[in-house]
N, C-alpha and C positions, 0 to 999 in steps of 0.2 A: 637262075631266073624262072618267075612264074609262067605258068603255060596259061595263055589266054585263049578263051571261047569268044565268037561274037557278042554275045549276050553281057558276057563279062566286062569286054571294053566298052559296051552302050553305056553300062551301070556305073563304071569308073568315069566317062566323059560326063555323064549326067551328073553324077556326085560332085564333079567340080564345077559344073553350072550352077548347081545349087549353092556351092562356096561362093562361087561369084555372086550370085543374087544375095546371098548374106553380108558379103563386103559392101557393097551400096546400099543395102537394106539398113545395117546398121550402125554406118558410118558416123550417124547422128547419135548415137550413146557416146560416143569419144569426142567429137568434136563441134555438136551443134552448140552449145553454151558459150564455146571458145569464139565461135564466127559470130554469134549474135551479140556478144559483148565487145566485140572489136579486137580482142586480145591478138589475133591472127586472121590474115586475109585467107578467105575460102580455100584457095588453091592451095596454098601453102599448108593450111591445116590437115585438107586432106592427102596431101603428100605424106606429111609427117607421121598421118595415122596409118597408112599404107605401110611404110617401111616397120614401124614398131609392130604391126600387125604380124608381119612376117617373122619379125624376130621373136616374138610370142609364141608362135607356132612350135617352135623347137624347146623351149622350157620345160614341156611335161609332157605326158600322155594318159593320165589318170581319167579326165574325162573320155578321151577316146575309149579306153577299155570300159568305161560304165556304157556305153553306146554297144561296142562290138560284143562284150562277154556278157553284159549284165542284166539289158531290159528284155532282150527276147532269147529265147531258146535258139540256139545256133542250128541243131541238128535238123529242124525243121523250116529252116529258111532257105529258099531258092533265090539265085540272082532276081529273077522275075519279080520275086515280092519286095527286095530292095528298091528296083527300078519303079514300079508302083507307088512305093512309099515317098521316092525323090520327088515325082508327078506331083502328088498332093502339096507337097512343102514348096516346091518354086512356084506352083500356081498360087498359092495363099500369099507368099511373099510381093509377088507382083500386083495382085491383087489390092493388098496393103500399102503397098508403095505407090499405087497408082492414087488413091485418095488421100495419101499423106498418114496413114496412121502408124506409128511405130508400134507393131505388134512385134512378137518374139519370134524370131527366127530357127530356135531352138525348139521352142514347143510345136512348130511347124513339121519339124523335122520329126521329132518324136510321136507326132501325131500321126502322120504319115507312116512311120513304122508300124505303129500300133496297129492301125487299120489295114494295111497291107498283110500284117503276120495273123490277124484273126480272121479275115477272108481266107486266107490260105490254110491255115492251120488250127484255128479254134480259140478258143479263149484262153487254153494252155499254154499256148506259146508264148504268152506275155508273163514274165515275172512281176506279178504285182506288188511283192514288198519293194522291189528296187524303183519300181513307177510312183509309188506312195512317199518312200523316204529320199530318193535322190532328184525327183522330178517335179511330184506334185508340192510338198512341203516346201522346198526353196522356191517355187513359185509364188506361195503365199507371203512366204517370210523375208524375202529378199526385198520387195519394194518397201515393205514396213521397217524394216531394220534399217535399210540405206535412208530412208527417209525422214526418220527418226533421229538419224544420226548427222544428216545434213541441217535439220533445222535447228538442233543444238548446236552443231559446228557455225551456223551463220548466226546466232546469236551470239556465241562467243568472240566470234571473227569482228562484229561490230562494235562489242564491247570492248574489245582490247583496243581496236583502231580509232576509238571515238576522239581521243587527243591528239591523233597524228596528224600530219597536214595531209590536206585532201587529195592535191594531186600526186603526191609523193605515195601516198598507200594506194592510191587507185592504180599507178603505175607497178608496185610492189606485187599488188593480189594480180594484174595480167601477167606479170611473169611467173607468179604461182600458178595462174590457172593454166598456164602453157605446159608446165611440168606435170601437174595433175592431170591434164588431157593426156600429155604421153603416156603416164601411167594407165590410164583406162583403155588408151588402144594397145597398149601391152597385154593388160588382162584379158581383153578381147579377143587376142591372137590367141592366148594361151588356152582360152575356154572355148571359143566358137570354131576356131579353126579344127579344133582335136575333133568336133563331131564329126565334121566330113571325112577326116581321117577314120574314126571308128567307123562309118558307115562303109567306105572303102576296105577296110579290112574285114569288116562283117562279108561284103560281097567276096572278097577273095575266100575266106573261108567257105563260105557257101557253094562256090566255084571249085573247090578242092585245090584252089592253087596255092594256100598256105594252110600251115597246120592248125588245129583248132587251139584256143586260148594263146594266140601268137601277138604280140605288140607289133603296131604299124611299123611296116619297113620304111626305110630311108626315105624312097621314092616318093611315098605316100605322104609322107610329112611335107617335103619339098614340095609338093605339086600342089598340096592343100593349101599351103602358106602362100604360095604364089598367086593363087587363086583369088584367095581373098583379100589378098594387097590389090590386086587389079581392080576389084571391084570397090574397094575401099577409095582407091583413087578417082573413081568415076564421079564417087560422091551421091549419096541418094538425096539431092536437094529438096525435094518436097517434105521428105520426113525430118531432114534439118531444120527446115522452117517451121514445123510444129513442134518440133522440141526445143527449138531455142526460142521462139516467138510466142508460139500458140499457147502454151501452158500458162506461162507467166513472164513477166520482163525481169530479166536478171542485171544486176550488177556484178562486176568484178568479183566482189567480196562473196556473193552468193554462189557465182559460178566455181569459184576455186573450193567451196565447202562442199558443193554438190558433185563434182568430179571425183575429190578425195575422198569423200565418204563411199561414192560406188565404186572406185577402184579397190578399197581396202574391201569391201563386200566380195567383189569378183574374186580377188585374187585366193581371198580365204575358201572361197565353194572351189576354187579349181585345184587347190594343194587337197582338198578333202575328198574330190573326184564328183562333187555335185553337177549337174548339166543344170547348170543355172542360167538364166534369161538375163542376158548384160542389159535389155531393152528395160525390163522390169525393174533391175537395181537403179538405172540412171534415172529412168522417169521418176520412179519414186524419188531417189534424193534431189530432183529437180523441183518437185512438188514441194518437198520439204525445205529446201533452201527458198522459196517462193514463201511458205509461211512463218519463216524464221525471220524475215525481215519485217520491222514495222511498218505497216502500212502495204506489205505485201498482199497480192492477191494471186490466186491460182483460178484460172479458166476452167470452172468445173463442167462446163458444157463440152470444151475440148477433152478435159480428163474421163467424163462419162463415155464419150463416146471410145475412147480408147480402152475402159475396162471392158467394154462391151466386146471390143476386137479381142482382148486377152482371152476372155472365157470362150470365143468361138474359135478359137484358133486350134486346139487340139482335136475338139470334134470334126470342124470343118476339113481339116486336112486329112482327118481319119478317113473320112467318107470318099473324098474324091480318090484318095490312095485304095480303098476297099472296091471301088467302081473299076479301078485302074487295073486293079488286080484280077478282080472277076473277068474282065478283057482279056487280059494278057493269057489267062487260062485256057483260052481258045488255042492257044498255039504260037508258032512264029508270026501269024499275020495280024493275029490280035496285039502281039508285042508293038508291031510295025504300027498299026491303028492307034495305039497309044501315043507314040513316039510322033506321029503327025499330028495329033491333037494338040500335044504339049506345044510343038513348034507354032501352031497356028495359032493357038490361045496367046502365046507370049508374045507373037507378033501383032496379033490385034490389041493386047493391052498396050503395047509401045505405042502403036500407031494411036491410040486414043490420047495417049499422054502427050501426043502432038500438039494437041487442040489448046493447051495452055503451058508453055514453056516453063520450066522452073529450073533454074541452073546458079553458078556461083555468081553471075552478075546482079540476080533479082532476090536471091535467097532470103534478106533481111527487109524485103520491102513487104513486110507484113503489117497491115492495121487491125488492132484489136478491135473485137466487137461492141459498138456502142451500147452502154446501159446495161452490161450483161449481169444480171441478178447475182448477188453473193451466194455463195456457198455455204452451208450451216456450218463449217468449220472456220471459214473467214469471218462470219458474222459473230460467232462465240469469240475468236479472238478478238476482234474488234471491241466488244461489249467491255471485256475487260481491261481494255489498253486506256491509259488516261487519256486525254486530247491534249495535244501540245499547245506551249504556252500562247496565250493570248485568243484561242479560239473559243473559250466562252465568253471573252468580251465582245468578242467579234459578232458571235451568235446573238447576244442579249443587246447590240446594238442594231441588229437586222432586225430585231422583232419589236422594238421600243419604237415608236414613231417620234421623230423630232418635234419639237414645240412650233407652234405656226409663228412666224413672225408678228411682231407688233404693228397694229394699224394707226398709222401716225396721225389720222384724223379722229381717232377714238378719243374721250376724256379721261385725264389721267384716273389711275383707280384710287378709290379712298377707303380707308379704314374707320368703321364706326366703330366707337369705345361706349 
């Protein structure tokens, strides 16, 4: 059994707290479209997602090894550095949850780890090649690949089902959407739970509790899986509302296409050891599905806010983690001060969230903004899409005035030859 110091125990508990926030922050990735289309009731959806997240945590350790062995130099990392990294990641998760933005928990963790490592041991503590190939490139490629796949899958789905009975087809797609949502949940556990496993394993190595290059111990895998499952069951209802209703209005066919495309991308990346953001993958697939349906519209104002949050995630978490590491450097009292700051900030964010409660009873009560201007992509697609039958006739009849009624008192018209 590993020998634990007090700081190591604090790091493990904080890592599991991050895993918990990861669960409720990223529930939207798996279940937002299923909830928004009515395929599953909200509580049933998050319970199903929680169980599959737990199962997924046991399927692979490739991503965990990327975190614990590849991103930073283990030899220069102390447990306090990992604690500071987790502080930056948790606070970013809570802030973005408060405003309902689906940012990446994965990148918050990466940013925190990078910022704390650089503050502690300099730029040489970060392996730049791993950062680029297994973090940054997947961050850009994942939403694009998932979005394009979802757009074509949506078009194919509508084309194949155009002659099918409407109600029967919709019922079938709802069933397919439930299955694909389960696949996303499984993929989420396979990818995201492993990141906490990797962080805890890195802390154990830094604290001398396990040998370098060790795989995560079984108790680490089990505790990380349980933490993310509990967080998932609570449900990040604010982000579920944004993902399910704020980006676009989804029908069951689109939800099925979006979730299937995202799950495929996430599972493939987990197999390759890429620390992929499930948030980026699912958000890209939801937008792709919105563009894939004829007449579908993506709300680009919401998408723009989301893109900005994505761009700020790594540097913001890194900055907070670097400051936390600087304070921890003053000794035990510095570490205690950072811990108190984390608890107080988390409590304040939760209290602010109570001013406008979003839960399973009102998660779908979202009204789209009126008269939102169409984005460039939406306008371009509308320009090349032929109008539905009857539209041209209706437009002409609306613009050509009807003839004035004849005056019965007027003399009849005569024709002069």
